[in-house]
Backbone of each chain as ProteinMPNN parsed JSONL, in Angstrom:
{"seq_chain_A": "MNDGSGPRVATTRVGCDIVTVRDIASSIDRFGDRYLQRVFTPHELEICTGPGRAQRLAARFAAKEAVMKVLRPREHAVPWRAIEIRRADWGGCTVVLAGNAAALARDEQVTDIQVSISHEPEYAIATVVATRVDEAETGEHP", "coords_chain_A": {"N_chain_A": [[100.372, -50.197, -2.911], [98.41, -47.969, -0.963], [99.322, -44.779, -0.438], [98.15, -42.387, -0.084], [98.94, -40.375, -1.775], [98.258, -40.521, -4.375], [96.246, -40.011, -7.413], [93.103, -38.345, -6.957], [89.58, -38.758, -6.635], [86.42, -37.232, -6.937], [83.226, -37.905, -5.661], [79.628, -37.729, -5.605], [77.384, -37.654, -2.9], [74.01, -38.215, -1.968], [71.154, -37.464, 0.006], [67.816, -37.795, 1.243], [64.755, -36.862, 2.944], [61.483, -37.186, 4.333], [59.05, -35.856, 6.491], [56.205, -36.159, 8.579], [54.452, -33.449, 9.693], [52.578, -33.496, 11.736], [53.419, -35.681, 13.252], [55.708, -34.736, 14.525], [54.592, -32.702, 16.079], [52.966, -34.265, 17.716], [54.881, -35.725, 19.137], [56.082, -33.698, 20.574], [53.932, -32.922, 22.164], [53.546, -35.312, 23.583], [56.041, -36.029, 24.783], [57.347, -33.705, 25.423], [59.801, -31.392, 26.656], [61.816, -33.247, 26.971], [61.853, -34.746, 24.625], [62.404, -32.65, 22.791], [64.925, -31.774, 23.606], [66.507, -33.98, 23.274], [66.642, -34.323, 20.594], [66.987, -31.898, 19.177], [69.227, -29.061, 18.79], [70.297, -26.35, 20.986], [70.446, -24.012, 19.369], [68.753, -24.667, 17.214], [66.324, -24.914, 18.556], [66.013, -22.351, 19.421], [65.748, -20.932, 17.068], [63.468, -22.013, 15.912], [60.523, -21.015, 16.475], [57.249, -19.731, 17.382], [54.081, -19.784, 15.533], [54.594, -21.549, 13.429], [56.218, -23.481, 14.434], [56.276, -26.37, 14.761], [56.306, -27.227, 12.106], [58.739, -26.174, 11.226], [60.581, -27.395, 12.904], [60.101, -29.989, 12.09], [61.109, -29.911, 9.492], [63.786, -29.587, 10.066], [64.299, -31.968, 11.397], [63.937, -33.749, 9.271], [66.073, -32.896, 7.724], [68.26, -33.616, 9.342], [68.021, -36.406, 9.245], [68.393, -36.785, 6.524], [71.041, -35.987, 6.333], [72.17, -38.043, 7.829], [71.783, -40.11, 6.021], [73.596, -39.452, 4.104], [75.964, -39.612, 5.523], [76.044, -42.268, 6.255], [76.011, -44.079, 8.706], [75.985, -46.749, 9.627], [77.09, -49.003, 11.964], [77.922, -47.04, 13.679], [77.268, -44.872, 16.395], [75.273, -42.083, 16.241], [74.23, -39.321, 17.69], [71.226, -37.335, 17.487], [71.607, -34.632, 18.009], [74.172, -34.174, 17.276], [74.187, -33.372, 14.745], [73.653, -30.375, 13.413], [71.325, -28.078, 12.165], [71.746, -25.111, 10.824], [70.605, -21.761, 10.683], [71.231, -19.709, 7.936], [72.739, -16.566, 6.942], [71.741, -15.746, 4.498], [69.217, -16.722, 4.392], [68.761, -19.387, 3.893], [69.768, -22.69, 4.95], [72.493, -24.231, 6.749], [74.746, -26.986, 7.401], [76.072, -28.134, 10.391], [78.406, -30.157, 11.849], [79.089, -32.137, 14.752], [80.97, -33.828, 17.342], [80.455, -37.329, 17.191], [79.297, -37.308, 14.643], [80.831, -35.502, 13.174], [83.267, -36.823, 13.299], [82.648, -39.134, 11.91], [82.131, -38.1, 9.361], [84.688, -37.272, 8.69], [86.0, -39.78, 8.668], [84.629, -41.006, 6.592], [85.349, -39.41, 4.569], [83.753, -37.33, 3.743], [82.719, -34.247, 2.604], [81.813, -30.721, 2.307], [78.966, -30.47, 2.823], [75.705, -29.841, 1.88], [72.481, -28.431, 2.365], [68.952, -28.424, 1.732], [65.815, -27.315, 2.714], [62.231, -27.668, 3.092], [58.866, -26.804, 3.888], [55.408, -27.515, 4.492], [52.062, -27.181, 5.822], [51.404, -29.892, 6.348], [53.548, -31.613, 5.648], [57.15, -31.934, 5.821], [60.245, -31.574, 4.14], [63.591, -32.568, 3.217], [66.647, -32.204, 1.451], [69.904, -33.371, 0.971], [73.18, -32.879, -0.169], [76.515, -34.01, -0.7], [80.096, -34.083, -0.933], [82.352, -36.661, -1.647], [85.652, -37.4, -1.344], [87.982, -39.476, -2.707], [90.63, -41.931, -3.06], [91.658, -42.426, -6.406], [90.998, -45.223, -8.573], [93.675, -46.637, -10.002], [94.74, -48.742, -11.362], [94.271, -49.683, -14.05], [94.86, -47.547, -15.537], [97.561, -46.207, -16.268]], "CA_chain_A": [[99.968, -49.707, -1.595], [97.83, -46.645, -1.026], [99.987, -43.888, 0.512], [97.412, -41.139, -0.016], [99.504, -39.339, -2.638], [97.841, -40.782, -5.741], [95.157, -39.182, -7.897], [91.891, -38.425, -6.137], [88.365, -38.585, -7.41], [85.298, -36.748, -6.125], [81.901, -38.419, -5.998], [78.561, -37.024, -4.889], [76.402, -38.425, -2.131], [72.761, -37.483, -1.785], [70.197, -38.049, 0.948], [66.591, -37.003, 1.375], [63.828, -37.4, 3.936], [60.201, -36.498, 4.482], [58.507, -36.038, 7.84], [54.857, -35.653, 8.784], [54.505, -32.41, 10.729], [51.737, -33.935, 12.851], [54.207, -36.59, 14.097], [56.586, -33.913, 15.371], [53.731, -32.043, 17.07], [52.532, -35.3, 18.673], [56.006, -36.055, 20.016], [56.252, -32.573, 21.507], [52.835, -33.035, 23.139], [53.669, -36.515, 24.416], [57.289, -36.13, 25.549], [57.752, -32.358, 25.842], [61.195, -30.945, 26.567], [62.725, -34.394, 26.866], [61.945, -35.001, 23.18], [63.052, -31.53, 22.108], [66.351, -31.657, 23.939], [67.256, -35.145, 22.778], [66.703, -34.308, 19.125], [67.358, -30.599, 18.596], [70.247, -28.284, 19.51], [69.774, -25.062, 21.484], [70.263, -23.078, 18.242], [67.55, -25.057, 16.463], [65.145, -24.606, 19.371], [65.902, -20.89, 19.501], [65.313, -20.441, 15.757], [62.141, -22.527, 15.558], [59.508, -20.586, 17.432], [56.061, -19.166, 16.748], [53.025, -20.71, 15.112], [55.096, -22.561, 12.496], [57.299, -24.197, 15.124], [56.316, -27.812, 14.466], [56.742, -27.362, 10.697], [60.165, -25.847, 11.092], [61.324, -28.48, 13.552], [59.96, -31.171, 11.229], [62.064, -29.746, 8.387], [65.126, -29.836, 10.599], [64.455, -33.416, 11.626], [64.141, -34.347, 7.947], [67.439, -32.557, 7.3], [69.192, -34.458, 10.107], [67.947, -37.767, 8.708], [69.028, -36.74, 5.19], [72.493, -35.978, 6.59], [72.515, -39.427, 8.222], [71.841, -40.939, 4.808], [74.847, -39.103, 3.426], [77.09, -40.077, 6.348], [75.992, -43.739, 6.287], [76.667, -44.426, 9.97], [76.031, -48.196, 9.897], [77.093, -49.327, 13.393], [78.349, -45.899, 14.489], [76.195, -44.16, 17.074], [75.283, -40.646, 15.944], [73.084, -38.636, 18.32], [70.596, -36.341, 16.607], [72.138, -33.296, 18.27], [75.505, -34.028, 16.663], [73.946, -32.77, 13.424], [72.892, -29.138, 13.629], [70.895, -27.343, 10.98], [71.868, -23.707, 11.226], [70.065, -20.716, 9.82], [72.286, -18.913, 7.308], [72.392, -15.151, 6.765], [71.016, -15.516, 3.244], [67.855, -17.231, 4.51], [68.731, -20.845, 3.824], [70.332, -23.394, 6.096], [73.756, -24.938, 6.585], [74.894, -28.136, 8.29], [77.252, -28.121, 11.26], [78.549, -31.46, 12.507], [79.882, -32.158, 15.986], [81.126, -35.146, 17.956], [80.53, -38.527, 16.346], [78.925, -37.0, 13.255], [82.005, -34.886, 12.547], [84.28, -37.874, 13.158], [82.208, -40.029, 10.844], [82.351, -37.391, 8.086], [86.134, -37.355, 8.408], [86.316, -41.167, 8.311], [84.015, -41.309, 5.292], [85.893, -38.411, 3.646], [82.612, -36.574, 3.222], [82.888, -32.81, 2.854], [80.942, -29.802, 1.584], [77.573, -30.922, 2.981], [74.745, -28.767, 1.602], [71.115, -28.863, 2.676], [67.808, -27.592, 1.359], [64.612, -27.796, 3.414], [60.973, -27.018, 2.74], [57.767, -27.348, 4.691], [54.017, -27.111, 4.342], [51.411, -27.55, 7.085], [51.332, -31.332, 6.608], [54.812, -32.335, 5.463], [58.427, -31.22, 5.69], [61.212, -32.392, 3.411], [64.96, -32.052, 3.135], [67.596, -32.867, 0.562], [71.297, -33.075, 1.323], [74.228, -33.401, -1.053], [77.857, -33.852, -0.148], [81.163, -34.587, -1.796], [83.294, -37.612, -1.044], [86.911, -37.417, -2.096], [88.628, -40.76, -2.44], [91.721, -42.274, -3.969], [91.207, -42.972, -7.689], [91.531, -46.526, -8.928], [94.62, -46.304, -11.081], [95.341, -49.971, -11.872], [94.209, -49.865, -15.501], [95.121, -46.26, -16.191], [98.875, -45.769, -15.772]], "C_chain_A": [[99.49, -48.256, -1.698], [98.491, -45.74, 0.018], [99.323, -42.517, 0.559], [97.921, -40.064, -0.959], [99.065, -39.502, -4.091], [96.732, -39.844, -6.18], [93.901, -39.388, -7.057], [90.683, -38.158, -7.024], [87.229, -38.18, -6.464], [84.003, -37.384, -6.602], [80.866, -37.685, -5.155], [77.707, -38.018, -4.11], [75.16, -37.573, -1.949], [71.876, -38.216, -0.794], [68.961, -37.181, 0.999], [65.727, -37.619, 2.467], [62.564, -36.56, 3.944], [59.626, -36.85, 5.846], [57.09, -35.479, 7.874], [54.87, -34.666, 9.954], [53.702, -32.829, 11.959], [52.511, -34.856, 13.805], [55.122, -35.813, 15.046], [55.745, -33.254, 16.471], [53.283, -33.042, 18.135], [53.646, -35.645, 19.651], [56.247, -34.948, 21.033], [55.176, -32.645, 22.591], [53.078, -34.175, 24.122], [54.897, -36.472, 25.325], [57.897, -34.773, 25.943], [59.226, -32.046, 25.651], [62.169, -32.111, 26.412], [62.935, -34.762, 25.395], [62.756, -33.898, 22.504], [64.554, -31.513, 22.365], [67.178, -32.873, 23.545], [67.517, -35.054, 21.276], [67.313, -33.016, 18.572], [68.401, -29.869, 19.456], [69.614, -26.993, 20.051], [69.535, -24.053, 20.357], [68.977, -23.407, 17.486], [66.281, -24.699, 17.245], [64.924, -23.1, 19.466], [65.336, -20.314, 18.201], [63.862, -20.824, 15.469], [61.122, -22.174, 16.637], [58.275, -20.119, 16.654], [55.104, -20.223, 16.25], [53.499, -21.803, 14.158], [56.145, -23.471, 13.118], [57.391, -25.67, 14.731], [56.776, -28.056, 13.028], [58.246, -27.171, 10.572], [61.036, -26.906, 11.767], [61.256, -29.754, 12.71], [60.957, -31.102, 10.068], [63.487, -30.015, 8.862], [65.337, -31.315, 10.908], [64.708, -34.122, 10.286], [65.565, -34.088, 7.462], [68.466, -33.415, 8.037], [69.205, -35.879, 9.546], [68.589, -37.825, 7.309], [70.553, -36.706, 5.326], [72.956, -37.375, 6.996], [72.672, -40.301, 6.976], [73.108, -40.656, 4.0], [76.054, -39.648, 4.199], [77.179, -41.601, 6.404], [76.644, -44.296, 7.551], [76.78, -45.917, 10.268], [76.013, -48.44, 11.41], [77.595, -48.179, 14.282], [77.125, -45.252, 15.129], [76.323, -42.674, 16.779], [74.047, -40.003, 16.572], [72.532, -37.547, 17.396], [71.214, -34.959, 16.79], [73.553, -33.099, 17.714], [75.404, -33.473, 15.248], [73.077, -31.537, 13.649], [72.569, -28.484, 12.303], [70.841, -25.868, 11.373], [71.236, -22.778, 10.204], [71.213, -19.886, 9.249], [71.793, -17.481, 7.075], [71.521, -14.914, 5.539], [69.608, -16.117, 3.26], [67.735, -18.731, 4.416], [69.332, -21.461, 5.071], [71.674, -24.02, 5.738], [73.793, -26.084, 7.598], [76.18, -27.982, 9.091], [77.304, -29.449, 12.006], [79.411, -31.329, 13.757], [80.061, -33.615, 16.413], [81.248, -36.28, 16.959], [80.2, -38.247, 14.887], [80.107, -36.396, 12.51], [83.086, -35.937, 12.32], [83.93, -38.819, 12.019], [82.422, -39.39, 9.469], [83.829, -37.447, 7.705], [86.496, -38.763, 7.938], [85.818, -41.507, 6.911], [84.511, -40.366, 4.199], [84.786, -37.623, 2.955], [82.787, -35.105, 3.602], [81.799, -32.027, 2.117], [79.473, -30.257, 1.623], [76.634, -29.722, 2.824], [73.335, -29.285, 1.825], [70.099, -27.874, 2.129], [66.583, -28.168, 2.054], [63.382, -27.052, 2.907], [59.869, -27.613, 3.602], [56.433, -26.714, 4.347], [53.329, -27.523, 5.645], [51.429, -29.055, 7.379], [52.682, -32.031, 6.563], [56.013, -31.384, 5.422], [59.411, -32.158, 5.006], [62.595, -31.746, 3.471], [65.741, -32.878, 2.137], [68.999, -32.412, 0.939], [72.206, -33.647, 0.243], [75.585, -33.13, -0.402], [78.85, -34.436, -1.132], [82.021, -35.557, -1.009], [84.521, -37.663, -1.936], [87.68, -38.669, -1.711], [89.79, -40.964, -3.4], [91.136, -42.847, -5.262], [91.783, -44.365, -7.883], [92.402, -46.349, -10.161], [95.169, -47.537, -11.78], [95.36, -50.074, -13.398], [94.515, -48.571, -16.258], [96.45, -45.71, -15.701], [99.095, -44.279, -15.999]], "O_chain_A": [[100.072, -47.437, -2.408], [98.258, -45.901, 1.216], [99.857, -41.587, 1.163], [97.398, -38.949, -0.956], [99.455, -38.708, -4.947], [96.315, -38.975, -5.414], [93.671, -40.47, -6.516], [90.759, -37.436, -8.018], [87.095, -38.705, -5.359], [83.715, -37.403, -7.799], [81.19, -37.096, -4.124], [77.357, -39.086, -4.612], [75.248, -36.355, -1.795], [71.854, -39.446, -0.761], [69.042, -35.967, 0.817], [65.942, -38.763, 2.867], [62.581, -35.378, 3.603], [59.706, -37.994, 6.294], [56.81, -34.446, 7.266], [55.256, -35.018, 11.069], [54.1, -32.549, 13.09], [52.293, -34.821, 15.016], [55.29, -36.18, 16.209], [56.13, -33.247, 17.64], [53.227, -32.708, 19.318], [53.4, -35.835, 20.842], [56.572, -35.208, 22.191], [55.457, -32.458, 23.775], [52.852, -34.038, 25.325], [54.814, -36.832, 26.499], [58.856, -34.721, 26.713], [59.824, -32.384, 24.63], [63.224, -31.968, 25.793], [64.054, -35.052, 24.973], [63.68, -34.176, 21.739], [65.351, -31.268, 21.459], [68.406, -32.804, 23.488], [68.476, -35.626, 20.758], [68.072, -33.051, 17.603], [68.45, -30.035, 20.674], [68.53, -26.598, 19.622], [68.545, -23.321, 20.378], [68.203, -22.508, 17.158], [65.293, -24.241, 16.671], [63.79, -22.634, 19.578], [64.563, -19.357, 18.211], [63.119, -20.055, 14.859], [60.894, -22.934, 17.578], [58.269, -20.115, 15.423], [55.287, -21.413, 16.507], [52.884, -22.867, 14.08], [56.878, -24.155, 12.404], [58.473, -26.158, 14.405], [57.544, -28.981, 12.766], [58.927, -27.933, 9.886], [62.098, -27.266, 11.259], [62.228, -30.504, 12.626], [61.571, -32.105, 9.706], [64.292, -30.603, 8.14], [66.428, -31.849, 10.703], [65.582, -34.983, 10.184], [66.189, -34.962, 6.859], [69.431, -33.886, 7.434], [70.266, -36.483, 9.391], [69.248, -38.806, 6.965], [71.267, -37.32, 4.534], [74.01, -37.836, 6.559], [73.582, -41.126, 6.895], [73.617, -41.531, 3.301], [77.038, -40.087, 3.604], [78.262, -42.158, 6.581], [77.706, -44.915, 7.481], [77.605, -46.31, 11.093], [75.026, -48.118, 12.071], [77.68, -48.332, 15.5], [76.083, -45.102, 14.492], [77.366, -42.074, 17.039], [72.943, -40.13, 16.042], [73.269, -36.926, 16.63], [71.33, -34.199, 15.828], [74.062, -31.979, 17.688], [76.415, -33.143, 14.629], [71.911, -31.647, 14.028], [73.427, -28.353, 11.431], [69.99, -25.449, 12.157], [71.335, -23.003, 8.997], [72.07, -19.413, 9.996], [70.59, -17.224, 7.019], [70.678, -14.017, 5.522], [68.886, -16.036, 2.266], [66.718, -19.298, 4.815], [69.396, -20.824, 6.122], [71.952, -24.301, 4.572], [72.983, -26.144, 8.523], [77.246, -27.729, 8.529], [76.361, -29.817, 12.707], [80.337, -30.52, 13.811], [79.388, -34.512, 15.905], [82.031, -36.215, 16.011], [80.761, -38.877, 13.991], [80.357, -36.734, 11.354], [83.743, -35.946, 11.279], [84.8, -39.248, 11.26], [82.844, -40.061, 8.527], [84.172, -37.645, 6.54], [87.204, -38.932, 6.945], [86.49, -42.2, 6.147], [84.135, -40.509, 3.036], [84.863, -37.298, 1.77], [82.978, -34.77, 4.771], [80.976, -32.599, 1.402], [78.831, -30.408, 0.584], [76.752, -28.725, 3.537], [73.029, -30.435, 1.512], [70.339, -26.668, 2.068], [66.34, -29.373, 1.99], [63.482, -25.951, 2.365], [59.931, -28.778, 3.996], [56.348, -25.546, 3.967], [53.959, -28.156, 6.493], [51.465, -29.45, 8.544], [52.936, -32.942, 7.351], [55.905, -30.216, 5.048], [59.419, -33.364, 5.251], [62.74, -30.553, 3.737], [65.531, -34.082, 1.994], [69.245, -31.233, 1.191], [72.013, -34.778, -0.204], [75.767, -32.161, 0.335], [78.489, -35.184, -2.041], [82.371, -35.308, 0.145], [84.428, -37.936, -3.133], [87.988, -38.892, -0.54], [89.917, -40.272, -4.41], [90.217, -43.664, -5.215], [92.888, -44.667, -7.434], [91.923, -45.96, -11.227], [95.979, -47.41, -12.698], [96.358, -50.507, -13.975], [94.431, -48.528, -17.485], [96.48, -44.847, -14.823], [100.147, -43.749, -15.641]]}, "seq_chain_B": "MTEQVIRKVLGEHAKLSVDSTALDPAADLYELGLTSHASVNVMLALEDAFDVEFPDELLRKSTFASVGAIRSALTELGVA", "coords_chain_B": {"N_chain_B": [[57.979, -60.617, 30.674], [59.367, -58.148, 30.323], [59.639, -58.233, 27.544], [57.002, -58.157, 26.81], [56.281, -55.572, 27.527], [57.951, -54.142, 25.833], [56.768, -54.819, 23.388], [54.29, -53.638, 23.755], [54.99, -50.929, 23.865], [55.994, -50.668, 21.273], [53.646, -51.149, 19.865], [52.229, -48.85, 20.481], [53.816, -46.732, 19.589], [55.48, -47.291, 17.36], [54.29, -47.463, 14.883], [53.948, -49.701, 13.176], [53.398, -51.96, 10.421], [52.271, -54.275, 11.144], [50.83, -56.403, 13.732], [52.136, -55.785, 16.835], [52.217, -57.537, 18.959], [52.451, -60.016, 17.931], [54.873, -60.273, 16.771], [57.859, -61.704, 15.419], [60.727, -62.133, 17.424], [63.088, -61.535, 16.098], [62.374, -60.127, 13.891], [62.728, -57.592, 11.396], [62.279, -54.393, 12.28], [62.426, -51.984, 10.895], [61.943, -52.743, 8.304], [59.331, -53.335, 8.623], [58.097, -50.963, 8.835], [59.008, -49.106, 10.709], [60.056, -45.856, 11.282], [62.775, -43.429, 11.288], [62.048, -41.276, 12.871], [59.915, -42.313, 14.348], [61.334, -44.159, 15.807], [62.596, -42.574, 17.674], [60.458, -41.834, 19.312], [59.807, -44.385, 20.248], [62.118, -44.95, 21.696], [61.993, -42.951, 23.743], [59.596, -43.652, 24.986], [60.247, -46.204, 25.894], [62.166, -45.481, 27.746], [60.542, -44.205, 29.621], [58.93, -46.357, 30.39], [60.703, -48.198, 31.523], [62.271, -46.778, 33.221], [64.869, -45.84, 32.509], [67.745, -44.463, 30.77], [68.653, -44.033, 27.499], [71.935, -43.993, 26.526], [74.141, -41.864, 24.532], [75.855, -43.583, 23.155], [74.309, -45.733, 22.479], [72.672, -44.872, 20.527], [72.189, -45.865, 17.833], [71.132, -47.155, 14.675], [70.73, -49.931, 14.72], [70.103, -50.562, 17.342], [67.378, -50.374, 17.695], [66.321, -52.168, 15.952], [64.964, -54.585, 16.127], [62.725, -56.584, 18.174], [64.266, -58.249, 19.746], [66.769, -56.96, 19.631], [66.198, -54.58, 20.964], [65.57, -55.632, 23.432], [68.1, -56.627, 24.176], [69.538, -54.217, 24.353], [68.226, -53.019, 26.49], [68.859, -54.829, 28.49], [71.572, -54.319, 28.636], [71.368, -51.871, 29.815], [70.677, -52.494, 32.318], [68.17, -53.522, 32.803], [66.208, -56.114, 34.008]], "CA_chain_B": [[57.372, -59.347, 31.087], [60.061, -57.067, 29.621], [59.318, -58.301, 26.113], [55.6, -57.714, 26.658], [56.274, -54.103, 27.594], [58.546, -53.681, 24.565], [55.744, -54.966, 22.343], [53.25, -52.635, 24.011], [55.56, -49.647, 23.426], [56.037, -50.696, 19.805], [52.266, -51.011, 19.396], [51.751, -47.477, 20.685], [54.678, -45.677, 19.027], [56.336, -47.646, 16.216], [53.525, -47.364, 13.626], [54.295, -50.835, 12.32], [52.327, -52.438, 9.543], [51.799, -55.557, 11.687], [50.51, -56.418, 15.152], [53.406, -55.914, 17.565], [52.175, -58.649, 19.92], [52.715, -61.277, 17.223], [56.143, -60.122, 16.057], [59.018, -62.547, 15.702], [61.729, -61.281, 18.101], [64.171, -61.143, 15.189], [61.827, -59.423, 12.719], [63.323, -56.272, 11.159], [61.238, -53.385, 12.498], [62.495, -50.96, 9.848], [61.24, -53.286, 7.131], [57.909, -53.38, 8.948], [57.529, -49.61, 8.829], [59.568, -48.194, 11.713], [60.828, -44.747, 10.711], [63.757, -42.897, 12.229], [61.375, -40.446, 13.867], [59.159, -43.196, 15.26], [62.291, -44.807, 16.715], [62.819, -41.633, 18.782], [59.321, -42.012, 20.219], [59.966, -45.7, 20.883], [63.181, -44.806, 22.704], [61.518, -42.168, 24.89], [58.563, -44.438, 25.678], [60.962, -47.262, 26.626], [62.782, -44.841, 28.92], [59.476, -44.017, 30.607], [58.421, -47.648, 30.869], [61.701, -48.955, 32.3], [63.025, -45.839, 34.055], [66.273, -45.859, 32.09], [68.041, -43.473, 29.734], [69.546, -44.547, 26.452], [73.072, -43.084, 26.329], [74.463, -41.575, 23.133], [76.531, -44.728, 22.525], [73.322, -46.704, 21.982], [71.797, -44.24, 19.533], [72.476, -46.345, 16.483], [69.933, -47.73, 14.068], [70.561, -51.346, 15.061], [69.564, -50.711, 18.707], [65.913, -50.467, 17.635], [66.015, -52.898, 14.714], [64.077, -55.74, 16.373], [62.35, -56.764, 19.585], [65.428, -58.838, 20.387], [67.815, -55.94, 19.767], [65.766, -53.668, 22.034], [65.728, -56.395, 24.68], [69.539, -56.65, 24.482], [69.946, -52.875, 24.781], [67.687, -52.807, 27.845], [69.687, -55.65, 29.391], [72.808, -53.538, 28.812], [71.058, -50.736, 30.699], [70.377, -52.993, 33.653], [66.793, -54.003, 32.952], [66.27, -57.584, 34.173]], "C_chain_B": [[58.005, -58.166, 30.328], [59.678, -57.045, 28.144], [57.879, -57.859, 25.856], [55.524, -56.193, 26.645], [56.88, -53.511, 26.307], [57.493, -53.725, 23.459], [54.629, -53.932, 22.509], [53.735, -51.251, 23.534], [55.591, -49.58, 21.899], [54.63, -50.497, 19.237], [51.771, -49.579, 19.477], [52.542, -46.438, 19.883], [55.386, -46.003, 17.715], [55.63, -47.531, 14.864], [53.879, -48.494, 12.655], [53.095, -51.265, 11.487], [51.763, -53.774, 10.032], [51.519, -55.4, 13.18], [51.786, -56.687, 15.963], [53.397, -57.091, 18.544], [52.528, -59.979, 19.259], [54.055, -61.271, 16.499], [57.157, -61.195, 16.423], [60.077, -61.65, 16.367], [62.85, -60.804, 17.181], [63.673, -60.336, 13.989], [62.394, -58.004, 12.616], [62.236, -55.192, 11.235], [61.261, -52.291, 11.431], [61.794, -51.444, 8.578], [59.742, -53.315, 7.357], [57.317, -51.984, 9.155], [58.077, -48.654, 9.867], [60.393, -47.108, 11.016], [61.827, -44.246, 11.754], [63.073, -42.034, 13.281], [60.571, -41.29, 14.841], [60.11, -43.885, 16.24], [62.649, -43.882, 17.885], [61.693, -41.779, 19.805], [59.412, -43.332, 20.965], [61.012, -45.6, 22.0], [62.676, -44.07, 23.945], [60.461, -42.93, 25.677], [59.192, -45.602, 26.455], [61.615, -46.683, 27.877], [61.739, -44.621, 30.019], [59.068, -45.349, 31.23], [59.404, -48.357, 31.795], [62.56, -48.062, 33.202], [64.53, -45.926, 33.775], [66.491, -44.686, 31.133], [69.026, -44.081, 28.741], [70.704, -43.557, 26.278], [73.366, -42.91, 24.847], [75.08, -42.785, 22.416], [75.542, -45.743, 21.962], [72.428, -46.126, 20.892], [72.248, -44.585, 18.12], [71.24, -47.095, 15.996], [69.669, -49.151, 14.563], [69.98, -51.561, 16.458], [68.061, -50.955, 18.676], [65.445, -51.311, 16.445], [65.084, -54.087, 14.908], [63.721, -55.782, 17.854], [63.563, -57.309, 20.352], [66.543, -57.829, 20.616], [67.467, -54.965, 20.879], [65.936, -54.353, 23.392], [67.198, -56.402, 25.106], [70.015, -55.288, 24.991], [69.466, -52.602, 26.201], [68.468, -53.62, 28.87], [70.993, -54.912, 29.695], [72.603, -52.38, 29.776], [70.613, -51.183, 32.081], [68.957, -53.456, 33.876], [66.825, -55.531, 32.985], [65.448, -58.287, 33.1]], "O_chain_B": [[57.31, -57.314, 29.774], [59.427, -55.987, 27.568], [57.575, -57.266, 24.821], [54.793, -55.604, 25.85], [56.387, -52.518, 25.771], [57.351, -52.775, 22.69], [54.093, -53.418, 21.527], [52.994, -50.508, 22.89], [55.253, -48.554, 21.309], [54.441, -49.773, 18.259], [50.984, -49.141, 18.638], [52.006, -45.386, 19.535], [55.846, -45.095, 17.024], [56.283, -47.503, 13.821], [54.081, -48.262, 11.463], [51.944, -50.97, 11.811], [50.872, -54.339, 9.398], [51.91, -54.414, 13.805], [52.433, -57.718, 15.777], [54.459, -57.589, 18.918], [52.863, -60.949, 19.938], [54.338, -62.167, 15.704], [57.299, -61.553, 17.592], [60.297, -60.526, 15.917], [63.489, -59.786, 17.451], [64.475, -59.908, 13.159], [62.524, -57.304, 13.62], [61.381, -55.099, 10.354], [60.216, -51.731, 11.102], [61.144, -50.671, 7.874], [58.966, -53.32, 6.402], [56.176, -51.844, 9.596], [57.659, -47.496, 9.912], [61.314, -47.408, 10.257], [61.743, -44.586, 12.934], [63.463, -42.051, 14.448], [60.553, -41.004, 16.038], [59.733, -44.162, 17.378], [62.971, -44.363, 18.971], [61.94, -41.841, 21.009], [59.132, -43.4, 22.162], [60.808, -46.103, 23.104], [62.906, -44.515, 25.07], [60.433, -42.859, 26.906], [58.729, -45.947, 27.542], [61.617, -47.313, 28.935], [62.019, -44.825, 31.2], [58.886, -45.451, 32.444], [58.996, -49.034, 32.739], [63.473, -48.548, 33.868], [65.343, -46.066, 34.688], [65.544, -44.006, 30.739], [70.09, -44.574, 29.115], [70.475, -42.402, 25.919], [72.91, -43.691, 24.012], [74.857, -42.987, 21.222], [75.886, -46.523, 21.073], [71.534, -46.807, 20.39], [72.63, -43.72, 17.332], [70.431, -47.592, 16.779], [68.521, -49.529, 14.796], [69.423, -52.623, 16.737], [67.528, -51.661, 19.531], [64.308, -51.18, 15.991], [64.473, -54.551, 13.945], [64.336, -55.105, 18.677], [63.844, -56.877, 21.47], [67.188, -57.834, 21.665], [68.338, -54.565, 21.651], [66.383, -53.744, 24.363], [67.499, -56.202, 26.283], [70.797, -55.21, 25.939], [70.192, -52.031, 27.015], [68.71, -53.158, 29.985], [71.459, -54.88, 30.834], [73.531, -51.956, 30.466], [70.222, -50.365, 32.914], [68.569, -53.753, 35.006], [67.398, -56.165, 32.099], [65.382, -59.516, 33.079]]}, "name": "protein", "num_of_chains": 2, "seq": "MNDGSGPRVATTRVGCDIVTVRDIASSIDRFGDRYLQRVFTPHELEICTGPGRAQRLAARFAAKEAVMKVLRPREHAVPWRAIEIRRADWGGCTVVLAGNAAALARDEQVTDIQVSISHEPEYAIATVVATRVDEAETGEHPMTEQVIRKVLGEHAKLSVDSTALDPAADLYELGLTSHASVNVMLALEDAFDVEFPDELLRKSTFASVGAIRSALTELGVA"}
């Protein structure tokens, strides 16, 4: 029986995504604030301004989807805003989970989620890695 | 009628590799090219078409996985 006190093993999960910047711009044109507020957090909308706005939002959308791939939500509902991509002091980004996304990470024992994003005028990409700590299989290794 | 509107929305927003009017109701839309971002557009266009709002509880991948799944979600939201 697994009582949680046995040896633990860490594995890595990785997720990536690519988004066409034009698609993000089209959604903003077509659905306006309703699109922006369903997908992005106030922090993300505050950070992503200026002429590169669509590129930067596209990179954040790619990052959210990459986080989804790491969390593996299956039948769990995870709103886009439950995954926030925050600007870090050193110039990169960090991931902050809330609500269902945070609960799912706990259930999946996924921690230390790291993200890297990049964007050009046409495409934005993101890669996410995370650690999953689980009970080790000890049956054949007393 | 509802299914026709769903197919029209899919034709305009889902970027599928096939004609949405000829889709099997059970066909997997993700396998036919629906991306996660396109599913957001599909959701917002469905909200416009049926005057509903998808609550957070329905924001799971399977809600938009097929014409039939979308139909079921809309029924849950009170669309006849």
